[in-house]
N, CA and C atoms as an extended XYZ file, in Angstrom:
603
Properties=species:S:1:pos:R:3:atomname:S:1:resname:S:1:resid:I:1 pbc="F F F"
N       -10.345      -16.352        2.333 N   MET     1
C        -9.325      -15.160        2.527 CA  MET     1
C        -8.688      -16.090        4.128 C   MET     1
N        -7.237      -15.681        3.702 N   ALA     2
C        -6.478      -16.346        5.027 CA  ALA     2
C        -6.830      -15.692        6.183 C   ALA     2
N        -7.052      -16.589        7.370 N   GLY     3
C        -7.452      -16.171        8.326 CA  GLY     3
C        -6.706      -14.953        9.189 C   GLY     3
N        -5.372      -14.926        8.797 N   ASP     4
C        -4.410      -14.094        9.453 CA  ASP     4
C        -5.064      -12.849        8.819 C   ASP     4
N        -5.765      -12.350        7.818 N   PHE     5
C        -5.875      -11.191        7.128 CA  PHE     5
C        -7.457      -10.883        7.455 C   PHE     5
N        -7.924      -11.432        8.686 N   ASP     6
C        -9.374      -10.961        8.952 CA  ASP     6
C        -9.582       -9.808        9.757 C   ASP     6
N        -8.223       -9.298       10.280 N   ALA     7
C        -8.309       -7.866       10.857 CA  ALA     7
C        -8.877       -6.811       10.124 C   ALA     7
N        -9.230       -5.560       10.788 N   ASP     8
C        -9.674       -4.542       10.052 CA  ASP     8
C        -8.504       -3.595       10.125 C   ASP     8
N        -7.427       -3.567       11.033 N   ARG     9
C        -6.356       -2.627       11.168 CA  ARG     9
C        -5.126       -3.483       11.298 C   ARG     9
N        -4.038       -2.623       10.484 N   PHE    10
C        -2.726       -3.427       10.472 CA  PHE    10
C        -1.577       -2.164       10.632 C   PHE    10
N        -0.422       -2.768       11.289 N   LEU    11
C         0.752       -1.817       11.189 CA  LEU    11
C         1.448       -2.181        9.927 C   LEU    11
N         1.869       -1.134        9.450 N   VAL    12
C         2.979       -1.559        8.190 CA  VAL    12
C         4.080       -0.616        8.498 C   VAL    12
N         5.253       -1.501        8.706 N   ASP    13
C         6.371       -0.668        8.995 CA  ASP    13
C         7.449       -1.215        7.903 C   ASP    13
N         8.599       -0.334        7.750 N   GLN    14
C         9.567       -0.631        6.890 CA  GLN    14
C        10.725       -1.240        7.925 C   GLN    14
N        11.370       -2.081        7.287 N   LEU    15
C        12.687       -2.446        7.753 CA  LEU    15
C        13.934       -2.040        7.047 C   LEU    15
N        14.961       -1.551        7.657 N   ILE    16
C        15.876       -0.867        6.903 CA  ILE    16
C        16.998       -2.004        6.332 C   ILE    16
N        17.091       -2.249        5.090 N   ARG    17
C        18.020       -2.852        4.475 CA  ARG    17
C        18.546       -2.443        3.441 C   ARG    17
N        19.819       -2.850        2.922 N   PRO    18
C        20.787       -2.049        1.871 CA  PRO    18
C        20.081       -2.627        0.711 C   PRO    18
N        19.975       -3.581        0.367 N   ILE    19
C        19.694       -4.069       -1.133 CA  ILE    19
C        18.109       -4.351       -1.500 C   ILE    19
N        17.408       -4.313       -0.534 N   ALA    20
C        15.974       -4.475       -0.739 CA  ALA    20
C        15.116       -3.365        0.290 C   ALA    20
N        13.751       -3.014       -0.155 N   ASN    21
C        12.723       -2.352        0.532 CA  ASN    21
C        12.013       -3.786        1.258 C   ASN    21
N        12.069       -3.666        2.588 N   LEU    22
C        11.367       -4.729        3.465 CA  LEU    22
C        10.350       -4.348        4.224 C   LEU    22
N         9.424       -4.688        4.459 N   TYR    23
C         8.391       -4.147        5.371 CA  TYR    23
C         7.571       -5.467        6.100 C   TYR    23
N         7.145       -4.878        7.235 N   ARG    24
C         6.406       -6.053        8.172 CA  ARG    24
C         5.135       -5.671        8.377 C   ARG    24
N         4.179       -6.580        8.127 N   ILE    25
C         2.641       -6.325        8.554 CA  ILE    25
C         2.194       -6.919        9.815 C   ILE    25
N         1.532       -6.509       10.817 N   THR    26
C         1.123       -7.013       12.034 CA  THR    26
C        -0.171       -6.193       12.071 C   THR    26
N        -1.196       -6.918       12.526 N   PRO    27
C        -2.780       -6.650       13.033 CA  PRO    27
C        -2.608       -5.961       14.323 C   PRO    27
N        -3.593       -5.112       14.209 N   LEU    28
C        -3.596       -4.202       15.478 CA  LEU    28
C        -4.723       -4.535       16.280 C   LEU    28
N        -4.909       -4.349       17.540 N   ALA    29
C        -6.035       -4.366       18.437 CA  ALA    29
C        -6.350       -3.061       18.542 C   ALA    29
N        -6.521       -2.283       19.838 N   ALA    30
C        -6.908       -0.905       19.987 CA  ALA    30
C        -5.515       -0.123       19.861 C   ALA    30
N        -5.712        1.013       19.355 N   GLY    31
C        -4.659        2.019       19.293 CA  GLY    31
C        -3.641        1.492       18.542 C   GLY    31
N        -2.423        1.518       18.782 N   GLU    32
C        -1.492        0.704       17.941 CA  GLU    32
C        -1.008       -0.490       18.587 C   GLU    32
N        -1.857       -1.170       19.493 N   THR    33
C        -1.262       -2.354       20.505 CA  THR    33
C        -1.515       -3.412       19.251 C   THR    33
N        -0.359       -4.188       19.178 N   PRO    34
C        -0.513       -5.423       18.026 CA  PRO    34
C        -1.303       -6.571       18.938 C   PRO    34
N        -2.059       -7.059       17.794 N   ALA    35
C        -3.106       -7.989       18.059 CA  ALA    35
C        -2.139       -9.416       17.554 C   ALA    35
N        -1.035       -9.767       18.173 N   GLY    36
C        -0.438      -11.179       18.216 CA  GLY    36
C         1.078      -10.561       17.298 C   GLY    36
N         1.832      -11.312       16.671 N   GLY    37
C         2.727      -11.099       16.075 CA  GLY    37
C         2.678      -10.803       14.483 C   GLY    37
N         3.769      -10.605       13.815 N   PRO    38
C         3.491      -10.091       12.597 CA  PRO    38
C         3.088      -11.194       11.537 C   PRO    38
N         2.187      -10.848       10.674 N   ILE    39
C         1.557      -11.958        9.682 CA  ILE    39
C         2.145      -12.020        8.276 C   ILE    39
N         2.926      -10.990        7.885 N   ALA    40
C         3.773      -11.035        6.573 CA  ALA    40
C         4.769      -10.315        6.508 C   ALA    40
N         5.871      -10.493        5.827 N   PHE    41
C         6.998      -10.061        5.441 CA  PHE    41
C         7.202       -9.716        4.213 C   PHE    41
N         7.533       -8.335        3.479 N   VAL    42
C         7.350       -8.213        2.239 CA  VAL    42
C         8.764       -7.602        1.908 C   VAL    42
N         9.191       -7.999        0.792 N   ARG    43
C        10.392       -7.674        0.188 CA  ARG    43
C        10.175       -7.020       -1.431 C   ARG    43
N        10.768       -5.937       -1.607 N   GLN    44
C        10.921       -5.223       -2.744 CA  GLN    44
C        12.167       -4.987       -3.429 C   GLN    44
N        12.787       -5.687       -4.352 N   LYS    45
C        13.946       -5.442       -4.862 CA  LYS    45
C        14.215       -4.034       -5.478 C   LYS    45
N        15.263       -3.367       -5.023 N   LYS    46
C        15.366       -2.106       -5.453 CA  LYS    46
C        15.972       -2.028       -6.656 C   LYS    46
N        15.857       -1.113       -7.552 N   LEU    47
C        16.096       -0.873       -8.890 CA  LEU    47
C        15.707       -2.019       -9.791 C   LEU    47
N        14.675       -2.825       -9.632 N   ALA    48
C        13.987       -3.748      -10.543 CA  ALA    48
C        13.293       -3.166      -11.519 C   ALA    48
N        13.756       -3.775      -12.915 N   ILE    49
C        12.968       -3.249      -14.117 CA  ILE    49
C        11.534       -3.657      -14.064 C   ILE    49
N        11.088       -4.517      -13.504 N   ARG    50
C         9.457       -4.335      -13.419 CA  ARG    50
C         9.120       -4.993      -12.071 C   ARG    50
N         8.269       -4.333      -11.459 N   GLU    51
C         8.077       -4.437       -9.913 CA  GLU    51
C         7.587       -5.990       -9.887 C   GLU    51
N         7.997       -6.723       -8.960 N   ASP    52
C         7.274       -7.873       -8.387 CA  ASP    52
C         7.541       -8.108       -6.733 C   ASP    52
N         6.542       -7.705       -5.966 N   ILE    53
C         6.920       -7.530       -4.572 CA  ILE    53
C         6.079       -8.726       -4.079 C   ILE    53
N         6.895       -9.356       -3.355 N   ARG    54
C         6.415      -10.560       -2.784 CA  ARG    54
C         5.938      -10.593       -1.028 C   ARG    54
N         5.079      -11.021       -0.743 N   PHE    55
C         4.513      -11.193        0.587 CA  PHE    55
C         4.861      -12.626        1.009 C   PHE    55
N         5.496      -12.676        2.292 N   TYR    56
C         5.894      -13.949        2.914 CA  TYR    56
C         5.453      -14.191        4.360 C   TYR    56
N         5.155      -15.484        4.435 N   ALA    57
C         4.782      -15.826        5.974 CA  ALA    57
C         5.417      -15.345        7.222 C   ALA    57
N         6.837      -15.446        6.878 N   ASP    58
C         7.863      -15.383        7.929 CA  ASP    58
C         9.071      -14.599        7.249 C   ASP    58
N        10.084      -14.271        8.124 N   GLU    59
C        11.221      -13.776        7.756 CA  GLU    59
C        12.286      -14.703        6.908 C   GLU    59
N        12.083      -15.803        6.999 N   SER    60
C        12.555      -17.076        6.372 CA  SER    60
C        12.268      -16.686        4.647 C   SER    60
N        11.175      -16.350        4.407 N   GLU    61
C        10.525      -16.071        3.167 CA  GLU    61
C        10.510      -17.517        2.340 C   GLU    61
N        10.186      -18.635        3.045 N   SER    62
C        10.060      -20.065        2.632 CA  SER    62
C         8.564      -20.224        2.237 C   SER    62
N         7.660      -19.315        2.550 N   HIS    63
C         6.208      -19.583        2.165 CA  HIS    63
C         5.767      -18.542        1.687 C   HIS    63
N         5.093      -18.004        0.265 N   GLU    64
C         4.755      -16.975       -0.403 CA  GLU    64
C         3.184      -17.023        0.086 C   GLU    64
N         2.871      -15.734        0.461 N   LEU    65
C         1.223      -15.602        0.658 CA  LEU    65
C         0.553      -15.136       -0.610 C   LEU    65
N         1.223      -13.811       -0.955 N   PHE    66
C         0.643      -13.362       -2.413 CA  PHE    66
C         1.625      -12.401       -2.919 C   PHE    66
N         1.551      -11.984       -4.059 N   ARG    67
C         2.288      -10.666       -4.535 CA  ARG    67
C         1.722       -9.860       -5.411 C   ARG    67
N         2.444       -8.702       -5.655 N   ILE    68
C         2.190       -7.739       -6.416 CA  ILE    68
C         3.203       -7.921       -7.619 C   ILE    68
N         2.582       -7.808       -8.979 N   LYS    69
C         3.198       -7.710      -10.221 CA  LYS    69
C         2.873       -6.805      -11.109 C   LYS    69
N         3.574       -5.899      -11.674 N   ALA    70
C         3.460       -4.874      -12.611 CA  ALA    70
C         3.271       -5.397      -13.887 C   ALA    70
N         2.141       -4.871      -14.717 N   ARG    71
C         1.978       -5.554      -15.991 CA  ARG    71
C         3.000       -4.876      -16.963 C   ARG    71
N         3.486       -3.621      -16.822 N   THR    72
C         4.221       -2.745      -17.792 CA  THR    72
C         5.533       -2.461      -16.840 C   THR    72
N         6.621       -1.842      -17.753 N   ILE    73
C         7.571       -1.539      -16.886 CA  ILE    73
C         7.395       -0.032      -16.691 C   ILE    73
N         6.930        0.772      -17.570 N   LEU    74
C         6.622        2.296      -17.062 CA  LEU    74
C         5.280        2.715      -17.250 C   LEU    74
N         5.252        3.695      -16.214 N   ASP    75
C         3.639        4.260      -15.872 CA  ASP    75
C         3.504        5.003      -17.188 C   ASP    75
N         2.892        4.735      -17.937 N   THR    76
C         2.276        5.502      -19.385 CA  THR    76
C         0.864        5.488      -19.338 C   THR    76
N         0.474        6.600      -18.611 N   GLY    77
C        -1.002        6.845      -18.346 CA  GLY    77
C        -1.591        6.079      -17.296 C   GLY    77
N        -1.019        5.331      -16.451 N   GLY    78
C        -1.678        4.746      -15.308 CA  GLY    78
C        -1.035        3.209      -15.284 C   GLY    78
N        -0.023        2.901      -14.476 N   SER    79
C         0.332        1.761      -14.433 CA  SER    79
C        -0.613        0.650      -13.617 C   SER    79
N        -0.723       -0.476      -14.057 N   ARG    80
C        -1.812       -1.749      -13.472 CA  ARG    80
C        -0.689       -2.908      -12.650 C   ARG    80
N        -1.241       -3.011      -11.614 N   TYR    81
C        -0.512       -4.067      -10.780 CA  TYR    81
C        -1.567       -5.098      -10.517 C   TYR    81
N        -1.261       -6.595      -10.757 N   ASP    82
C        -2.012       -7.461      -10.673 CA  ASP    82
C        -1.452       -8.196       -8.960 C   ASP    82
N        -2.458       -8.508       -8.452 N   VAL    83
C        -2.085       -9.117       -6.914 CA  VAL    83
C        -2.593      -10.729       -7.322 C   VAL    83
N        -1.661      -11.441       -6.891 N   PHE    84
C        -2.170      -12.896       -7.251 CA  PHE    84
C        -1.833      -13.755       -5.774 C   PHE    84
N        -2.544      -14.659       -5.276 N   ALA    85
C        -2.162      -15.687       -4.376 CA  ALA    85
C        -2.066      -16.916       -5.057 C   ALA    85
N        -0.593      -17.408       -5.129 N   GLY    86
C        -0.587      -18.584       -6.069 CA  GLY    86
C        -1.008      -17.975       -7.482 C   GLY    86
N        -1.460      -19.151       -7.965 N   ASP    87
C        -2.091      -18.752       -9.648 CA  ASP    87
C        -3.365      -17.980       -9.651 C   ASP    87
N        -3.911      -17.547       -8.413 N   GLU    88
C        -5.243      -16.919       -8.473 CA  GLU    88
C        -5.140      -15.594       -8.304 C   GLU    88
N        -5.572      -14.757       -9.275 N   GLN    89
C        -5.587      -13.107       -9.272 CA  GLN    89
C        -6.834      -12.894       -8.322 C   GLN    89
N        -6.523      -12.142       -7.190 N   ILE    90
C        -7.279      -11.657       -6.048 CA  ILE    90
C        -7.836      -10.120       -6.242 C   ILE    90
N        -7.061       -9.783       -7.248 N   GLY    91
C        -7.294       -8.152       -7.284 CA  GLY    91
C        -6.272       -7.504       -8.303 C   GLY    91
N        -6.739       -6.202       -8.431 N   LEU    92
C        -5.769       -5.481       -9.584 CA  LEU    92
C        -5.586       -3.891       -8.783 C   LEU    92
N        -4.473       -3.471       -8.564 N   LEU    93
C        -4.287       -2.146       -8.397 CA  LEU    93
C        -3.860       -1.292       -9.497 C   LEU    93
N        -4.482       -0.129       -9.892 N   HIS    94
C        -4.647        0.758      -11.026 CA  HIS    94
C        -4.166        2.385      -10.424 C   HIS    94
N        -2.972        2.619      -10.667 N   HIS    95
C        -2.524        4.210      -10.476 CA  HIS    95
C        -3.041        4.999      -11.631 C   HIS    95
N        -4.083        5.807      -11.115 N   ASP    96
C        -4.569        6.720      -11.826 CA  ASP    96
C        -3.937        7.975      -12.341 C   ASP    96
N        -3.107        7.938      -13.220 N   PHE    97
C        -2.102        8.866      -13.558 CA  PHE    97
C        -2.763       10.371      -13.621 C   PHE    97
N        -3.861       10.622      -14.226 N   ARG    98
C        -4.358       11.944      -14.398 CA  ARG    98
C        -4.497       12.617      -13.012 C   ARG    98
N        -5.408       11.750      -12.336 N   LYS    99
C        -5.795       12.255      -11.038 CA  LYS    99
C        -4.767       12.274      -10.194 C   LYS    99
N        -3.446       11.538      -10.273 N   SER   100
C        -2.527       11.809       -9.416 CA  SER   100
C        -1.664       12.873       -9.763 C   SER   100
N        -1.834       13.350      -10.809 N   LEU   101
C        -1.034       14.667      -11.020 CA  LEU   101
C        -1.438       15.855      -10.085 C   LEU   101
N        -2.663       15.927       -9.334 N   ILE   102
C        -2.877       16.654       -8.005 CA  ILE   102
C        -2.776       15.917       -6.770 C   ILE   102
N        -3.155       14.648       -6.715 N   ARG   103
C        -3.002       13.987       -5.522 CA  ARG   103
C        -3.001       12.528       -6.127 C   ARG   103
N        -2.385       11.706       -5.216 N   THR   104
C        -2.157       10.477       -5.783 CA  THR   104
C        -3.488        9.527       -5.398 C   THR   104
N        -3.585        8.925       -6.488 N   THR   105
C        -5.212        8.198       -6.400 CA  THR   105
C        -4.696        6.871       -7.132 C   THR   105
N        -5.478        5.876       -6.373 N   TRP   106
C        -5.025        4.388       -6.807 CA  TRP   106
C        -6.808        4.103       -6.960 C   TRP   106
N        -6.838        3.183       -7.713 N   ARG   107
C        -8.376        2.550       -7.975 CA  ARG   107
C        -8.069        0.813       -7.713 C   ARG   107
N        -8.973        0.299       -6.947 N   VAL   108
C        -8.741       -1.052       -6.452 CA  VAL   108
C        -9.810       -1.922       -7.190 C   VAL   108
N        -9.375       -3.052       -8.076 N   LEU   109
C       -10.410       -3.716       -8.623 CA  LEU   109
C       -10.351       -5.167       -8.268 C   LEU   109
N       -11.317       -5.942       -8.586 N   ASP   110
C       -11.636       -7.167       -7.845 CA  ASP   110
C       -10.857       -8.007       -9.009 C   ASP   110
N       -11.016       -9.523       -8.893 N   ALA   111
C       -10.331      -10.385       -9.743 CA  ALA   111
C       -11.102      -10.091      -11.274 C   ALA   111
N       -12.379       -9.774      -11.161 N   ASP   112
C       -13.021       -9.754      -12.410 CA  ASP   112
C       -12.795       -8.380      -13.174 C   ASP   112
N       -12.339       -7.367      -12.579 N   GLY   113
C       -12.087       -6.004      -13.041 CA  GLY   113
C       -13.008       -5.223      -12.768 C   GLY   113
N       -13.676       -5.397      -11.523 N   GLN   114
C       -14.812       -4.693      -11.143 CA  GLN   114
C       -14.092       -3.760      -10.070 C   GLN   114
N       -14.660       -2.593      -10.124 N   GLU   115
C       -13.813       -1.544       -9.144 CA  GLU   115
C       -14.520       -1.794       -8.021 C   GLU   115
N       -13.589       -1.946       -6.665 N   VAL   116
C       -14.180       -2.098       -5.396 CA  VAL   116
C       -14.019       -0.835       -4.589 C   VAL   116
N       -12.844       -0.348       -4.812 N   ALA   117
C       -12.534        1.051       -3.767 CA  ALA   117
C       -11.581        2.029       -4.621 C   ALA   117
N       -11.458        3.089       -4.102 N   ILE   118
C       -10.489        4.089       -4.547 CA  ILE   118
C       -10.037        4.501       -3.225 C   ILE   118
N        -8.579        4.664       -3.372 N   SER   119
C        -7.544        5.174       -2.621 CA  SER   119
C        -7.100        6.534       -2.854 C   SER   119
N        -7.145        7.644       -2.130 N   GLN   120
C        -6.453        9.000       -2.533 CA  GLN   120
C        -6.146        9.547       -1.310 C   GLN   120
N        -4.957       10.611       -1.819 N   GLU   121
C        -4.498       11.327       -0.803 CA  GLU   121
C        -5.370       12.303       -0.143 C   GLU   121
N        -5.337       12.254        1.219 N   ARG   122
C        -6.556       12.856        1.742 CA  ARG   122
C        -6.564       14.451        1.578 C   ARG   122
N        -5.487       15.279        1.438 N   SER   123
C        -5.500       16.760        1.298 CA  SER   123
C        -4.673       16.857        0.088 C   SER   123
N        -5.110       17.763       -0.950 N   SER   124
C        -4.963       17.955       -2.056 CA  SER   124
C        -3.921       19.161       -1.929 C   SER   124
N        -3.985       20.036       -0.782 N   ALA   125
C        -2.856       21.072       -0.532 CA  ALA   125
C        -1.718       20.276        0.153 C   ALA   125
N        -1.598       19.277        0.910 N   MET   126
C        -0.750       18.726        1.187 CA  MET   126
C         0.030       17.904        0.111 C   MET   126
N        -0.870       17.320       -0.575 N   ALA   127
C        -0.088       16.696       -2.048 CA  ALA   127
C         0.783       17.721       -2.791 C   ALA   127
N         0.143       18.899       -3.125 N   ILE   128
C         0.700       19.560       -3.796 CA  ILE   128
C         2.249       20.155       -3.185 C   ILE   128
N         2.036       20.422       -1.746 N   LEU   129
C         3.238       21.003       -0.931 CA  LEU   129
C         4.254       19.873       -0.952 C   LEU   129
N         3.929       18.472       -1.039 N   ARG   130
C         4.627       17.548       -0.872 CA  ARG   130
C         5.517       17.390       -2.272 C   ARG   130
N         4.976       17.776       -3.281 N   ARG   131
C         5.347       17.686       -4.572 CA  ARG   131
C         6.423       18.571       -4.780 C   ARG   131
N         6.203       19.902       -4.369 N   LEU   132
C         6.953       20.825       -4.201 CA  LEU   132
C         8.219       20.699       -3.471 C   LEU   132
N         8.082       20.237       -2.316 N   ILE   133
C         9.006       20.088       -1.489 CA  ILE   133
C        10.243       18.667       -2.087 C   ILE   133
N         9.587       17.972       -2.843 N   ASP   134
C        10.404       16.967       -3.134 CA  ASP   134
C        11.482       17.326       -4.330 C   ASP   134
N        11.381       18.693       -4.882 N   PHE   135
C        12.023       19.188       -5.881 CA  PHE   135
C        13.314       20.007       -5.106 C   PHE   135
N        13.270       20.187       -3.689 N   VAL   136
C        14.309       20.907       -3.041 CA  VAL   136
C        15.655       20.011       -3.060 C   VAL   136
N        16.733       20.417       -3.683 N   PRO   137
C        17.968       19.492       -3.758 CA  PRO   137
C        18.366       19.186       -2.559 C   PRO   137
N        18.672       17.923       -2.270 N   ASP   138
C        19.357       17.455       -1.086 CA  ASP   138
C        18.479       17.235        0.214 C   ASP   138
N        17.599       18.111        0.402 N   TYR   139
C        17.015       18.175        1.668 CA  TYR   139
C        15.391       17.833        1.559 C   TYR   139
N        14.914       17.841        0.307 N   GLY   140
C        13.496       18.008        0.094 CA  GLY   140
C        12.832       16.631        0.902 C   GLY   140
N        13.482       15.426        0.676 N   GLY   141
C        13.112       14.089        1.155 CA  GLY   141
C        13.230       14.306        2.613 C   GLY   141
N        13.982       15.044        3.452 N   LEU   142
C        14.058       15.115        4.989 CA  LEU   142
C        13.036       16.002        5.576 C   LEU   142
N        12.370       16.307        4.778 N   ILE   143
C        11.161       17.376        5.377 CA  ILE   143
C         9.852       16.635        5.644 C   ILE   143
N         9.526       16.414        6.737 N   PRO   144
C         8.356       15.525        6.833 CA  PRO   144
C         6.788       16.156        6.450 C   PRO   144
N         6.236       15.623        5.599 N   ILE   145
C         4.886       16.181        4.975 CA  ILE   145
C         3.943       15.025        5.395 C   ILE   145
N         3.039       15.147        5.890 N   PRO   146
C         2.020       13.917        5.906 CA  PRO   146
C         1.429       13.294        4.622 C   PRO   146
N         1.517       12.064        4.648 N   TYR   147
C         1.400       11.225        3.565 CA  TYR   147
C         0.125       10.178        3.772 C   TYR   147
N        -1.031       10.703        3.840 N   ASN   148
C        -2.089        9.850        4.323 CA  ASN   148
C        -3.291        9.704        3.234 C   ASN   148
N        -3.785        8.549        3.416 N   PHE   149
C        -4.829        8.082        2.091 CA  PHE   149
C        -6.140        7.849        3.002 C   PHE   149
N        -7.175        8.076        2.273 N   ASP   150
C        -8.620        7.748        2.394 CA  ASP   150
C        -9.013        6.729        1.393 C   ASP   150
N        -9.632        5.702        2.114 N   PHE   151
C       -10.212        4.464        1.118 CA  PHE   151
C       -11.614        4.799        1.273 C   PHE   151
N       -12.418        4.579       -0.219 N   LEU   152
C       -13.628        5.251       -0.477 CA  LEU   152
C       -14.284        3.748       -1.192 C   LEU   152
N       -15.591        3.612       -0.765 N   ILE   153
C       -16.356        2.675       -1.470 CA  ILE   153
C       -17.783        3.133       -1.635 C   ILE   153
N       -18.049        3.229       -3.203 N   ASP   154
C       -18.949        3.929       -3.418 CA  ASP   154
C       -19.264        5.603       -3.239 C   ASP   154
N       -17.948        5.937       -3.042 N   GLY   155
C       -17.948        7.492       -2.601 CA  GLY   155
C       -18.120        7.641       -1.134 C   GLY   155
N       -18.117        6.685       -0.330 N   THR   156
C       -18.079        6.501        1.105 CA  THR   156
C       -16.623        6.314        1.625 C   THR   156
N       -16.362        7.089        2.730 N   LYS   157
C       -15.073        6.799        3.211 CA  LYS   157
C       -15.228        5.703        4.128 C   LYS   157
N       -14.407        4.394        3.997 N   VAL   158
C       -14.466        3.139        4.817 CA  VAL   158
C       -13.212        2.998        5.601 C   VAL   158
N       -12.181        3.651        5.293 N   GLY   159
C       -11.060        3.392        5.850 CA  GLY   159
C        -9.804        4.451        5.707 C   GLY   159
N        -8.780        4.388        6.148 N   GLU   160
C        -7.554        5.400        5.948 CA  GLU   160
C        -6.042        4.743        6.493 C   GLU   160
N        -5.014        5.357        5.662 N   MET   161
C        -4.007        4.929        6.067 CA  MET   161
C        -3.177        6.072        6.473 C   MET   161
N        -2.630        6.056        7.663 N   ASN   162
C        -2.038        7.432        8.336 CA  ASN   162
C        -0.558        6.964        8.491 C   ASN   162
N         0.454        8.027        8.121 N   ARG   163
C         1.835        7.777        8.276 CA  ARG   163
C         2.391        8.129        9.568 C   ARG   163
N         2.944        7.241       10.397 N   LYS   164
C         3.530        7.729       11.589 CA  LYS   164
C         5.126        8.600       11.150 C   LYS   164
N         5.338        9.807       11.655 N   PHE   165
C         6.666       10.232       11.549 CA  PHE   165
C         7.718        9.822       12.485 C   PHE   165
N         8.686        8.772       11.872 N   GLN   166
C         9.586        8.221       12.562 CA  GLN   166
C        10.859        7.857       11.523 C   GLN   166
N        11.989        7.447       11.945 N   LEU   167
C        13.045        7.403       10.927 CA  LEU   167
C        12.764        6.587        9.844 C   LEU   167
N        12.024        5.508       10.131 N   ARG   168
C        11.730        4.509        8.896 CA  ARG   168
C        10.000        4.631        8.604 C   ARG   168
N         9.856        4.507        7.505 N   ASP   169
C         8.435        4.803        7.016 CA  ASP   169
C         7.416        3.660        7.911 C   ASP   169
N         6.235        4.225        8.541 N   ARG   170
C         5.639        3.358        9.212 CA  ARG   170
C         4.035        3.986        9.102 C   ARG   170
N         3.317        3.009        8.962 N   TYR   171
C         1.669        3.351        8.532 CA  TYR   171
C         0.671        2.671        9.334 C   TYR   171
N        -0.308        2.986        9.742 N   VAL   172
C        -1.619        2.344       10.284 CA  VAL   172
C        -2.476        2.345        9.161 C   VAL   172
N        -2.879        1.334        8.901 N   LEU   173
C        -4.105        1.082        8.088 CA  LEU   173
C        -5.269        0.508        8.706 C   LEU   173
N        -6.477        1.200        8.534 N   ASP   174
C        -7.675        1.131        9.127 CA  ASP   174
C        -8.642        0.894        8.409 C   ASP   174
N        -9.275       -0.271        8.261 N   LEU   175
C       -10.405       -0.438        7.369 CA  LEU   175
C       -11.745       -0.708        8.334 C   LEU   175
N       -11.947       -0.310        9.373 N   SER   176
C       -12.949       -0.390       10.278 CA  SER   176
C       -14.401        0.092        9.544 C   SER   176
N       -14.389        0.979        8.792 N   GLY   177
C       -15.634        1.240        8.354 CA  GLY   177
C       -16.052        0.489        7.150 C   GLY   177
N       -15.469       -0.518        6.538 N   ASP   178
C       -15.938       -1.450        5.613 CA  ASP   178
C       -16.602       -2.713        6.546 C   ASP   178
N       -17.474       -2.515        7.076 N   THR   179
C       -18.161       -3.363        7.785 CA  THR   179
C       -18.393       -4.520        6.950 C   THR   179
N       -18.937       -4.325        5.774 N   GLY   180
C       -19.474       -5.412        4.690 CA  GLY   180
C       -18.311       -6.137        4.201 C   GLY   180
N       -17.067       -5.626        4.459 N   ARG   181
C       -15.841       -6.393        4.149 CA  ARG   181
C       -15.908       -6.806        2.639 C   ARG   181
N       -16.164       -5.813        1.743 N   LYS   182
C       -16.169       -5.797        0.551 CA  LYS   182
C       -14.964       -5.566       -0.234 C   LYS   182
N       -13.864       -5.374        0.587 N   LEU   183
C       -12.251       -5.085        0.190 CA  LEU   183
C       -11.788       -6.187        0.672 C   LEU   183
N       -11.057       -7.036       -0.110 N   ASP   184
C       -10.204       -8.124        0.344 CA  ASP   184
C        -9.003       -7.713        1.096 C   ASP   184
N        -8.770       -7.961        2.267 N   ARG   185
C        -7.964       -7.294        3.408 CA  ARG   185
C        -6.383       -7.484        2.752 C   ARG   185
N        -6.253       -8.729        1.898 N   ARG   186
C        -5.123       -9.023        1.438 CA  ARG   186
C        -4.533       -7.921        0.347 C   ARG   186
N        -5.791       -7.590       -0.452 N   VAL   187
C        -5.570       -6.646       -1.815 CA  VAL   187
C        -5.462       -5.266       -0.962 C   VAL   187
N        -5.933       -4.869        0.402 N   ALA   188
C        -5.720       -3.289        0.851 CA  ALA   188
C        -4.365       -3.413        1.521 C   ALA   188
N        -4.001       -4.492        2.015 N   VAL   189
C        -2.625       -4.535        2.415 CA  VAL   189
C        -1.531       -4.388        1.344 C   VAL   189
N        -1.851       -5.198        0.243 N   ALA   190
C        -0.912       -4.922       -0.880 CA  ALA   190
C        -0.841       -3.504       -1.389 C   ALA   190
N        -2.154       -2.907       -1.425 N   LEU   191
C        -2.174       -1.642       -1.740 CA  LEU   191
C        -1.287       -0.512       -0.723 C   LEU   191
N        -1.616       -0.985        0.545 N   ALA   192
C        -0.665       -0.131        1.481 CA  ALA   192
C         0.776       -0.249        1.295 C   ALA   192
N         1.233       -1.308        0.983 N   ILE   193
C         2.564       -1.381        0.379 CA  ILE   193
C         2.940       -0.789       -0.856 C   ILE   193
N         2.099       -0.872       -1.797 N   GLY   194
C         2.181        0.269       -2.960 CA  GLY   194
C         2.366        1.495       -2.692 C   GLY   194
N         1.603        2.103       -1.916 N   LEU   195
C         1.306        3.424       -1.635 CA  LEU   195
C         2.593        4.012       -1.188 C   LEU   195
N         3.639        3.089       -0.512 N   ASP   196
C         4.659        3.528       -0.063 CA  ASP   196
C         5.813        3.220       -1.009 C   ASP   196
N         5.662        1.869       -1.449 N   ALA   197
C         6.894        1.228       -2.396 CA  ALA   197
C         6.774        1.822       -3.893 C   ALA   197
N         5.613        2.170       -4.310 N   LEU   198
C         5.264        2.313       -5.955 CA  LEU   198
C         5.072        3.879       -5.867 C   LEU   198
N         5.106        4.704       -5.062 N   GLN   199
C         4.660        6.250       -4.825 CA  GLN   199
C         5.581        7.125       -5.874 C   GLN   199
N         6.492        6.792       -6.299 N   ASN   200
C         7.214        7.159       -7.145 CA  ASN   200
C         7.437        6.743       -8.634 C   ASN   200
N         6.418        5.744       -8.851 N   ARG   201
C         6.489        5.120      -10.114 CA  ARG   201
C         5.501        5.760      -11.030 C   ARG   201
């Protein structure tokens, strides 16, 4: 695993741009104090037919670190997104369509297709409320609703991703409970981006 992704906690914040969703990944020390500068910049083209999200080492986008690539165009029962570092597959993100009808649920698999972790919305009540508010014309997207996730390994919570209410999307990913480091931090960061960028897919 790349040394830059050895941290357990990361700040994921969205940069406002007109033609693409851009995100910045920064490792965190205590609280929300950065532990150095950003380690990745992420680009998601808007209105892309098939998702292909790229993670770069800097804003110049001259060096690709890894990427998320959709296997299919439509979510027909549960989309799957491969995570590649160069030509090497390092993980798979599976959107569990059935469970996501109540609260958004993703399964994280390794390169061999073995399930490593599950990420799901923390509160079923908040998940249902968020879905209802999304139907409110014009104003639904302006009402702040918590969009927080727990990460589970073998049924035990090992991490979480919490949304910070600001003008732009901003999340703290904390995997401190994964002391055995079963979850590749690059794949976890890829999922953190997916939970925001792919949530309506």
